[in-house]
Legacy VTK file of the C-alpha trace (Angstrom):
# vtk DataFile Version 3.0
C-alpha trace
ASCII
DATASET POLYDATA
POINTS 276 float
138.173 -0.994 135.370
136.471 2.278 134.761
137.781 5.413 133.347
136.602 8.687 133.492
137.801 10.763 130.858
137.031 14.563 131.149
138.293 16.056 127.105
139.428 20.096 126.758
141.149 20.992 123.875
143.662 24.066 124.284
145.811 21.647 126.112
146.164 19.627 122.321
149.774 19.302 121.160
150.147 22.415 118.569
146.897 24.474 119.244
147.708 27.883 120.045
145.201 30.101 118.947
141.274 29.924 119.508
140.536 29.799 115.888
141.956 26.588 116.170
139.545 25.424 118.830
136.038 26.981 118.268
134.420 25.953 114.556
132.526 29.169 114.648
135.713 31.406 114.192
137.481 29.026 111.283
135.696 25.570 110.425
138.655 24.327 108.544
141.275 25.259 111.185
138.504 23.370 113.778
138.075 20.445 111.780
142.139 19.125 111.579
142.629 20.168 115.361
139.368 18.231 116.583
140.939 15.321 114.586
144.395 15.714 116.399
142.106 16.338 119.924
140.603 12.631 118.777
143.920 11.211 118.670
144.944 12.351 122.043
141.899 11.282 123.674
142.231 7.583 122.267
145.743 7.632 122.998
144.824 7.999 126.690
142.250 5.557 126.177
144.192 2.855 124.459
147.443 3.385 126.584
144.708 2.717 129.758
143.321 -0.303 128.385
147.505 -1.589 127.850
147.291 -1.305 131.377
143.958 -3.461 132.406
141.234 -0.825 132.262
138.092 -2.319 130.339
135.533 0.281 130.855
135.585 4.388 129.544
133.629 7.227 129.738
134.588 10.434 127.809
132.675 13.515 128.531
133.324 15.735 126.127
133.923 19.185 128.174
134.908 21.892 125.462
133.394 24.844 123.951
129.683 23.108 122.905
131.316 19.834 124.158
130.383 18.083 121.168
134.147 18.129 119.111
134.701 13.981 119.354
133.491 11.711 116.901
131.697 8.804 118.693
132.214 6.294 116.327
136.078 6.672 115.951
136.617 6.422 119.614
138.687 3.570 121.364
137.799 1.108 123.148
133.981 1.037 122.866
134.118 4.188 125.102
130.780 5.624 126.083
130.534 9.348 125.044
128.754 12.201 127.271
128.241 15.113 124.571
125.915 18.659 124.749
125.615 21.588 126.948
123.989 22.351 130.218
125.318 19.742 132.387
124.609 20.229 136.015
128.534 19.400 136.341
129.802 20.465 133.629
133.473 19.097 132.945
132.749 16.327 135.554
129.301 14.896 134.564
129.176 11.798 134.337
131.388 10.939 137.071
130.545 8.451 140.357
131.958 6.820 142.552
131.848 3.080 140.629
134.837 4.640 138.131
138.570 3.614 139.791
140.613 6.613 138.222
139.597 10.009 136.404
141.710 11.423 133.213
142.184 15.287 132.443
143.045 14.925 128.521
143.974 17.871 126.712
143.666 20.373 129.549
145.217 24.277 130.081
146.559 26.442 132.363
144.892 29.107 134.407
144.782 32.937 133.321
146.750 33.784 136.240
149.326 31.255 136.121
152.728 31.908 134.204
152.193 32.248 130.270
150.229 29.114 129.237
148.792 28.587 125.639
145.125 30.077 125.798
145.338 29.879 129.426
142.169 30.531 130.888
139.360 29.546 133.961
136.594 28.316 132.479
135.201 31.754 131.252
137.910 34.169 130.172
135.646 37.298 129.674
134.373 36.893 133.510
137.374 35.348 135.517
140.592 36.807 136.083
141.932 34.256 138.971
140.758 31.243 141.101
142.254 30.474 143.766
141.642 26.617 145.637
142.552 27.213 149.461
144.834 30.128 148.564
146.681 28.507 145.772
146.251 29.418 142.242
143.954 26.583 140.548
143.039 25.992 137.400
140.227 24.071 135.443
142.110 20.574 136.788
142.250 21.864 140.452
138.578 22.843 140.552
137.633 19.572 138.594
139.750 17.418 141.325
136.794 18.731 143.936
134.428 16.378 142.070
137.199 13.619 141.741
137.499 14.025 145.799
133.934 13.636 146.497
133.441 10.628 144.907
136.425 9.529 146.104
138.193 8.327 142.715
141.881 9.062 142.240
143.233 12.081 139.474
145.658 9.581 138.060
146.219 11.159 134.438
146.273 14.702 133.129
147.907 16.064 129.675
148.612 19.494 128.545
151.289 22.189 128.975
153.946 22.576 131.269
152.055 25.122 133.268
148.914 22.677 133.403
151.205 19.939 134.688
153.130 22.639 137.188
149.562 23.782 138.501
147.639 20.495 139.409
150.657 19.128 141.069
149.734 20.986 145.053
146.456 19.719 144.756
146.880 15.853 143.070
150.380 15.171 143.466
150.117 11.366 142.199
148.966 12.439 139.116
150.807 11.276 135.778
151.344 14.285 133.563
152.080 14.496 130.005
153.541 17.896 128.256
152.889 17.806 124.763
153.797 21.669 124.795
155.907 24.074 126.335
154.227 27.179 126.345
156.265 30.603 125.126
153.309 32.882 125.488
149.512 32.324 125.469
149.426 32.582 122.250
152.505 30.797 121.198
154.237 27.252 122.414
156.682 24.400 121.786
154.537 21.613 120.953
155.935 17.443 120.117
155.079 16.451 116.845
151.455 14.855 116.894
152.940 11.022 116.945
155.385 11.913 119.470
152.225 13.320 121.665
150.623 10.259 121.740
153.027 7.684 122.345
154.115 9.446 125.138
149.928 9.707 126.298
149.703 5.779 125.695
152.597 4.924 127.482
151.908 7.418 130.748
148.308 6.497 130.539
149.410 2.486 130.630
151.740 3.574 133.479
148.763 5.558 135.349
146.566 2.753 135.411
149.458 0.434 136.615
150.152 2.450 139.395
146.427 2.968 140.235
146.683 0.835 143.426
149.611 3.440 144.492
147.494 6.569 144.001
145.573 8.481 146.491
142.983 10.908 146.447
143.587 14.634 145.604
144.854 16.428 148.533
142.747 19.229 149.283
142.064 19.915 152.740
138.287 20.414 153.809
136.388 22.753 154.613
137.652 24.101 150.933
137.286 27.789 149.341
137.634 28.751 146.232
138.159 32.260 145.931
137.176 33.869 142.441
138.470 36.998 141.070
136.325 38.824 138.262
137.319 41.207 135.465
134.692 43.907 137.134
132.702 44.810 139.949
129.151 43.744 138.272
130.398 40.087 137.519
131.476 40.092 141.463
127.597 41.701 142.526
125.738 39.421 140.494
127.755 36.307 141.871
127.163 37.155 145.070
123.088 36.779 144.580
123.802 32.961 145.200
123.550 32.014 148.580
127.128 31.095 149.977
129.026 33.344 147.924
130.492 36.393 150.166
132.024 39.334 148.547
135.486 40.177 149.671
136.046 42.972 147.718
134.993 45.162 144.659
135.677 42.253 142.131
135.964 38.933 144.580
134.568 36.710 146.089
134.948 33.301 148.565
132.976 30.393 148.470
133.717 28.070 151.153
132.017 24.420 151.760
132.895 21.009 153.609
131.334 19.166 150.745
133.382 19.122 147.742
131.138 18.498 145.363
128.222 20.920 146.325
131.588 23.642 146.234
131.971 22.642 142.975
128.203 22.602 141.923
128.090 26.197 143.620
131.086 27.492 141.764
129.369 26.369 137.971
126.093 28.309 139.287
128.552 31.541 139.509
130.301 30.435 136.203
126.912 30.147 134.055
125.019 33.227 135.916
128.099 36.099 135.514
128.412 34.279 131.742
125.413 35.963 130.993
126.692 39.557 131.427
130.093 38.403 130.190
129.323 37.953 126.769
LINES 1 277
276 0 1 2 3 4 5 6 7 8 9 10 11 12 13 14 15 16 17 18 19 20 21 22 23 24 25 26 27 28 29 30 31 32 33 34 35 36 37 38 39 40 41 42 43 44 45 46 47 48 49 50 51 52 53 54 55 56 57 58 59 60 61 62 63 64 65 66 67 68 69 70 71 72 73 74 75 76 77 78 79 80 81 82 83 84 85 86 87 88 89 90 91 92 93 94 95 96 97 98 99 100 101 102 103 104 105 106 107 108 109 110 111 112 113 114 115 116 117 118 119 120 121 122 123 124 125 126 127 128 129 130 131 132 133 134 135 136 137 138 139 140 141 142 143 144 145 146 147 148 149 150 151 152 153 154 155 156 157 158 159 160 161 162 163 164 165 166 167 168 169 170 171 172 173 174 175 176 177 178 179 180 181 182 183 184 185 186 187 188 189 190 191 192 193 194 195 196 197 198 199 200 201 202 203 204 205 206 207 208 209 210 211 212 213 214 215 216 217 218 219 220 221 222 223 224 225 226 227 228 229 230 231 232 233 234 235 236 237 238 239 240 241 242 243 244 245 246 247 248 249 250 251 252 253 254 255 256 257 258 259 260 261 262 263 264 265 266 267 268 269 270 271 272 273 274 275
């Protein structure tokens, strides 16, 4: 049984500030919190192993995508790291996997207050809707899971993250390691309690896989992306299949969920050039 793990970092218990998850802002803070992330990824793997999983691929999906220590990963997991991945946070997923885990994910910019909320690029994107519903990175990434017909079985993060994925993956097991107070404050579980909860829920998620359905995303699917300024929307519309809606909003529609995701990632990467 193979598990694909996409690991972010903002959803780790205790993380409430950019300095805690960006090495360039505070090396000491980042070093400590990357350790907490590593423990949460390992908790998910250990729980899945207890449930019967035997093989793992961890796609490091935060920042420069090199946050974990390969030799410290549980379960002799393969480690996919580094930037410029064509499928970004979902690179490496294919139909041979039995389940997808989203570890340390976060809420969207447009959702209710969530710690460090954003959608792919906070400097460029204000909001993304998937089929008319507010979508965070988890829902957008679920498009790739749907395309490969692999269920999303586990997600960990704050309370907003759990609420946002529910309309798209109603069978997912959610682990809330912190409750957001604002975009830069949260009430977090003790790290040991968070890991125990992740281990237990991951084990349950694997054992429940026979009853876990695929993401419920109607096809053809539409992503509506609202940018922070008209220049970004104008640049996004240069891409074939990206249709302007208004001065700051574009729309992407496709019957192939993986192709739709690829086009969205292209929009993200193209607009990042002038947003930063």
